[in-house]
C-alpha positions as a Markdown table, in Angstrom:
| # | Residue | x | y | z |
|---|---|---|---|---|
| 1 | Met | -130.0 | 51.5 | -130.4 |
| 2 | Thr | -127.3 | 48.9 | -130.4 |
| 3 | Ala | -124.9 | 51.3 | -132.1 |
| 4 | Arg | -125.4 | 53.8 | -129.3 |
| 5 | Ile | -124.4 | 51.5 | -126.5 |
| 6 | Pro | -120.7 | 51.0 | -127.7 |
| 7 | Val | -120.3 | 54.8 | -128.1 |
| 8 | Leu | -121.8 | 55.5 | -124.7 |
| 9 | Ala | -119.7 | 52.7 | -123.2 |
| 10 | Ser | -116.5 | 54.1 | -124.7 |
| 11 | Leu | -117.3 | 57.6 | -123.4 |
| 12 | Ala | -117.9 | 56.3 | -119.9 |
| 13 | Leu | -114.7 | 54.3 | -119.9 |
| 14 | Ser | -112.7 | 57.3 | -121.1 |
| 15 | Ser | -114.2 | 59.5 | -118.4 |
| 16 | Leu | -113.2 | 56.9 | -115.7 |
| 17 | Leu | -109.7 | 56.7 | -117.1 |
| 18 | Leu | -109.3 | 60.4 | -117.1 |
| 19 | Ala | -110.7 | 60.7 | -113.6 |
| 20 | Gly | -107.9 | 58.5 | -112.4 |
| 21 | Cys | -105.3 | 61.0 | -113.6 |
| 22 | Ala | -106.8 | 64.0 | -111.6 |
| 23 | Pro | -105.2 | 64.9 | -108.2 |
| 24 | Gln | -106.8 | 63.2 | -105.2 |
| 25 | Ser | -107.0 | 66.3 | -103.0 |
| 26 | Ser | -108.8 | 69.5 | -103.6 |
| 27 | Glu | -105.5 | 71.4 | -103.5 |
| 28 | Val | -104.7 | 73.5 | -106.5 |
| 29 | Leu | -101.1 | 73.2 | -107.7 |
| 30 | Thr | -99.2 | 76.4 | -108.5 |
| 31 | Pro | -96.9 | 76.6 | -111.4 |
| 32 | Ser | -93.8 | 76.4 | -109.2 |
| 33 | Gln | -95.2 | 73.2 | -107.6 |
| 34 | Ser | -96.2 | 71.5 | -110.9 |
| 35 | Gln | -92.9 | 72.2 | -112.6 |
| 36 | Thr | -89.7 | 70.7 | -111.3 |
| 37 | Ala | -87.2 | 72.8 | -113.3 |
| 38 | Asp | -87.4 | 75.4 | -116.0 |
| 39 | Pro | -85.5 | 74.0 | -119.0 |
| 40 | Thr | -84.9 | 77.6 | -120.4 |
| 41 | Pro | -82.7 | 79.8 | -118.3 |
| 42 | Ala | -83.8 | 83.4 | -117.9 |
| 43 | Pro | -82.1 | 85.6 | -120.5 |
| 44 | Glu | -79.1 | 87.5 | -119.0 |
| 45 | Glu | -79.4 | 91.3 | -119.3 |
| 46 | Thr | -76.8 | 92.5 | -121.7 |
| 47 | Gln | -75.3 | 95.9 | -121.0 |
| 48 | Ile | -74.7 | 98.1 | -123.9 |
| 49 | Pro | -71.4 | 99.9 | -123.2 |
| 50 | Glu | -71.7 | 103.7 | -122.9 |
| 51 | Glu | -70.2 | 105.7 | -125.7 |
| 52 | Val | -66.8 | 107.0 | -125.0 |
| 53 | Thr | -66.7 | 110.8 | -125.5 |
| 54 | Gly | -64.1 | 113.5 | -125.0 |
| 55 | Gln | -62.2 | 116.3 | -126.5 |
| 56 | Pro | -59.0 | 116.0 | -128.5 |
| 57 | Gly | -56.1 | 115.6 | -126.1 |
| 58 | Asp | -58.2 | 114.1 | -123.3 |
| 59 | Pro | -56.6 | 111.0 | -121.7 |
| 60 | Leu | -58.1 | 107.5 | -122.1 |
| 61 | Thr | -57.7 | 104.2 | -120.3 |
| 62 | Ala | -56.7 | 101.2 | -122.4 |
| 63 | Glu | -60.3 | 99.9 | -122.1 |
| 64 | Glu | -61.7 | 103.2 | -123.3 |
| 65 | Ala | -59.3 | 103.3 | -126.2 |
| 66 | Lys | -60.4 | 99.9 | -127.3 |
| 67 | Gln | -64.1 | 100.8 | -127.0 |
| 68 | Leu | -63.6 | 104.2 | -128.8 |
| 69 | Asn | -61.8 | 102.4 | -131.6 |
| 70 | Gly | -65.0 | 100.5 | -132.4 |
| 71 | Gln | -67.3 | 103.5 | -132.3 |
| 72 | Arg | -68.7 | 105.4 | -135.2 |
| 73 | Gly | -67.8 | 109.1 | -135.6 |
| 74 | Thr | -64.7 | 111.1 | -135.9 |
| 75 | Leu | -63.1 | 110.5 | -132.4 |
| 76 | Arg | -60.2 | 108.0 | -132.3 |
| 77 | Pro | -57.8 | 106.8 | -129.7 |
| 78 | Tyr | -54.1 | 107.6 | -130.3 |
| 79 | Glu | -51.4 | 105.6 | -128.5 |
| 80 | Met | -48.6 | 107.9 | -127.3 |
| 81 | Asn | -45.0 | 106.7 | -127.2 |
| 82 | Asp | -45.3 | 106.1 | -123.4 |
| 83 | Gly | -48.2 | 103.6 | -123.9 |
| 84 | Ser | -50.9 | 106.0 | -122.7 |
| 85 | Tyr | -53.9 | 107.0 | -124.9 |
| 86 | Val | -55.4 | 110.3 | -125.9 |
| 87 | Val | -58.5 | 111.3 | -127.9 |
| 88 | Ile | -58.0 | 112.6 | -131.4 |
| 89 | Asp | -60.7 | 113.9 | -133.8 |
| 90 | Val | -59.9 | 113.2 | -137.4 |
| 91 | Lys | -61.9 | 116.3 | -138.4 |
| 92 | Gln | -59.9 | 118.6 | -136.0 |
| 93 | Pro | -56.3 | 119.6 | -135.7 |
| 94 | Leu | -54.1 | 117.1 | -133.8 |
| 95 | Pro | -53.5 | 117.9 | -130.1 |
| 96 | Glu | -50.1 | 119.5 | -129.5 |
| 97 | Pro | -48.6 | 116.5 | -127.7 |
| 98 | Val | -49.5 | 114.3 | -130.6 |
| 99 | Lys | -48.0 | 116.8 | -133.1 |
| 100 | His | -44.8 | 116.8 | -131.1 |
| 101 | Glu | -44.6 | 113.0 | -131.1 |
| 102 | Val | -45.2 | 112.8 | -134.8 |
| 103 | Ala | -42.6 | 115.6 | -135.4 |
| 104 | Asp | -40.1 | 113.7 | -133.2 |
| 105 | Ser | -40.8 | 110.5 | -135.2 |
| 106 | Leu | -40.2 | 112.3 | -138.4 |
| 107 | Gly | -37.1 | 114.0 | -137.2 |
| 108 | Ser | -35.5 | 110.8 | -135.9 |
| 109 | Val | -35.2 | 109.2 | -139.4 |
| 110 | Gly | -32.5 | 111.4 | -140.7 |
| 111 | Asn | -32.3 | 113.9 | -143.6 |
| 112 | Asp | -34.0 | 111.8 | -146.3 |
| 113 | Thr | -37.5 | 113.3 | -146.6 |
| 114 | Ser | -39.0 | 110.4 | -148.6 |
| 115 | Ser | -37.5 | 107.9 | -146.0 |
| 116 | Ala | -39.0 | 109.9 | -143.2 |
| 117 | Leu | -42.5 | 109.9 | -144.7 |
| 118 | Gly | -42.2 | 106.2 | -145.8 |
| 119 | Gln | -41.3 | 105.1 | -142.3 |
| 120 | Leu | -44.0 | 107.0 | -140.6 |
| 121 | Asp | -46.5 | 104.6 | -139.4 |
| 122 | Arg | -47.8 | 107.3 | -137.1 |
| 123 | Glu | -49.4 | 108.9 | -140.1 |
| 124 | Thr | -52.0 | 106.1 | -140.4 |
| 125 | Ser | -52.7 | 106.0 | -136.7 |
| 126 | Thr | -53.6 | 109.7 | -136.6 |
| 127 | Gly | -56.1 | 109.3 | -139.4 |
| 128 | Lys | -54.4 | 112.3 | -141.2 |
| 129 | Thr | -52.3 | 112.8 | -144.2 |
| 130 | Ile | -49.1 | 114.4 | -142.9 |
| 131 | Ile | -47.5 | 117.3 | -144.7 |
| 132 | Met | -44.0 | 117.5 | -143.3 |
| 133 | Val | -42.1 | 120.8 | -143.2 |
| 134 | Arg | -38.4 | 120.4 | -142.4 |
| 135 | Gln | -35.0 | 122.0 | -143.0 |
| 136 | Ile | -33.0 | 120.3 | -145.7 |
| 137 | His | -29.6 | 120.8 | -147.4 |
| 138 | Tyr | -29.5 | 122.0 | -151.0 |
| 139 | Ser | -26.5 | 122.0 | -153.3 |
| 140 | Ser | -26.5 | 124.3 | -156.2 |
| 141 | Ala | -25.2 | 123.6 | -159.7 |
| 142 | Thr | -22.4 | 126.0 | -159.0 |
| 143 | Gly | -21.3 | 124.1 | -155.9 |
| 144 | Gly | -22.8 | 126.3 | -153.2 |
| 145 | Asp | -24.4 | 124.8 | -150.2 |
| 146 | Phe | -27.7 | 126.1 | -148.9 |
| 147 | Phe | -30.1 | 125.2 | -146.1 |
| 148 | Gly | -33.7 | 125.8 | -146.7 |
| 149 | Trp | -37.1 | 124.6 | -145.7 |
| 150 | His | -39.1 | 122.1 | -147.7 |
| 151 | Ala | -42.7 | 120.7 | -147.4 |
| 152 | Ala | -43.3 | 117.2 | -148.6 |
| 153 | Ser | -46.2 | 114.7 | -148.4 |
| 154 | Tyr | -47.5 | 111.5 | -150.0 |
| 155 | Ala | -50.8 | 113.3 | -150.6 |
| 156 | Asn | -51.9 | 112.9 | -154.2 |
| 157 | Gly | -51.1 | 116.0 | -156.2 |
| 158 | Phe | -49.0 | 117.7 | -153.5 |
| 159 | Pro | -46.7 | 120.0 | -155.3 |
| 160 | Gly | -44.1 | 120.5 | -152.6 |
| 161 | Phe | -43.0 | 123.9 | -151.4 |
| 162 | Gln | -39.6 | 125.5 | -150.6 |
| 163 | Gly | -38.6 | 128.6 | -148.9 |
| 164 | Gly | -36.2 | 130.4 | -146.5 |
| 165 | Asp | -38.1 | 129.9 | -143.3 |
| 166 | Ala | -40.4 | 127.3 | -141.8 |
| 167 | Ser | -43.4 | 129.5 | -141.2 |
| 168 | Ser | -43.7 | 130.6 | -144.9 |
| 169 | Val | -43.3 | 127.1 | -146.2 |
| 170 | Ala | -45.9 | 125.8 | -143.6 |
| 171 | Ser | -48.3 | 128.6 | -144.7 |
| 172 | Gln | -48.0 | 127.6 | -148.3 |
| 173 | Ala | -48.6 | 123.9 | -147.4 |
| 174 | Gln | -51.6 | 124.8 | -145.3 |
| 175 | Ala | -53.0 | 127.0 | -148.1 |
| 176 | Trp | -52.7 | 124.0 | -150.4 |
| 177 | Ala | -54.4 | 121.7 | -147.8 |
| 178 | Asn | -57.2 | 124.2 | -147.3 |
| 179 | Ser | -57.9 | 124.2 | -151.1 |
| 180 | Gln | -58.5 | 120.4 | -151.1 |
| 181 | Arg | -61.9 | 118.8 | -150.9 |
| 182 | Asp | -61.4 | 117.7 | -147.3 |
| 183 | Pro | -58.9 | 120.0 | -145.7 |
| 184 | Ala | -59.3 | 118.3 | -142.3 |
| 185 | Gln | -57.6 | 115.2 | -143.6 |
| 186 | Phe | -54.3 | 117.0 | -143.7 |
| 187 | Glu | -52.0 | 118.0 | -140.9 |
| 188 | Val | -49.0 | 120.3 | -141.5 |
| 189 | Ile | -46.2 | 119.4 | -139.0 |
| 190 | Val | -43.0 | 121.4 | -138.7 |
| 191 | Val | -40.0 | 119.2 | -137.9 |
| 192 | Asn | -37.2 | 121.1 | -136.1 |
| 193 | Asn | -34.1 | 118.9 | -136.3 |
């Protein structure tokens, strides 16, 4: 019996101590009253930006161009010479305004075809491999001067084509592009200089 008294005394003492910690009124505390501040801020709602869509040639704002550049798919922004942006699709032909700018860039570097293709940084921004068709000057072994049309490209295995008019040379170049594994990667551009 003597062993039970210290155990009962300790239980009684613990009950008294715990009773002193209870609130004195019969009022029930709500969570907002019992907590002074929430140490964890509420998570901010993150907005997922909408996907930028459009058709080749559609105008874009600078923000849309930046957003489109990070998206998956075949649509890309293209910065025009005036600083504006338009939509291009790497699996579709380039919009006419973009073709004209690329042709102007190619035509502005002079008569050296390899120089024109080498200096064309527009080629990489279009996502296409450019096949340039332009008029060049030929000199024959007999000393005669001729002007003709020539197709050139940095594309692997591109044979080059020559002829008397731009449309026949462009047709030959397009036929070659169409015979490749991914014809959409090529763009035939005629440079009228």
